[in-house]
Residue, then its C-alpha position, 0 to 999 in steps of 0.5 A: m896448821s894443815g888445810h884440812r885441820r883448819d877447815k874442820l876448825n872453821t866449820a866447828v867455829a861456825e857451828e858453835l857461833a850459830a848456836i851461841i848467836r841464838e842465845v844472845k839476849d840483846p833484843r837487837v840480835a834476839k828479835a832478828f833472824v841471824s844466820i852464821t854463814g861461815a868462819e875463817v880462823a887465822p892460822d895462828l888462831s889469834t883472830a877469826k872472821a865470822f860471816y853472818s846474814v840477817l833476814g828481814e829488818s837488820e838496822d841495829v843487828e850489827k851493834g847488837i852483835a858488837s855489844a855481845a861479842g864478849f859473851i860470844r867469845s867466852e861461850l866459844a872458848r868454853r865450848l871449843n876448849l881451844r888453847v887460844t880463843p880467837k878475837l872475833t870480827f863479824v862480817r855481814s854477808t848478803s849471800i842469803e839475801e842475794a839467793m832469795k832475790i835471784d829466786r824471786i826474779l826466776k819465779e817472776i820470769e817463770n810466772g811471766t812465761n807461763n802466763g803468756 
């Protein structure tokens, strides 16, 4: 599979997973603010890593996603109509939390500078 085609597939998988994750009824997922930040599909389409971030309390989100993995994969298969639906592995990403932390620190610095 060419690099461009795989990039398009990664984007499509991430977009569909973002929509599907909002439909998960497991309260551990439904009550959390879960965001799909990206996806990496293997060249042979057998596996895919889905990167997600959680805003706020996130103690049981990982267990909830693992519990809903079958539903998520079957929905992905239905929506994307792929020859092979990859086995999903969910990987926690802290990119959003890190960005918010940096933004908070910058605002604190800015406020400290303006007050002095």
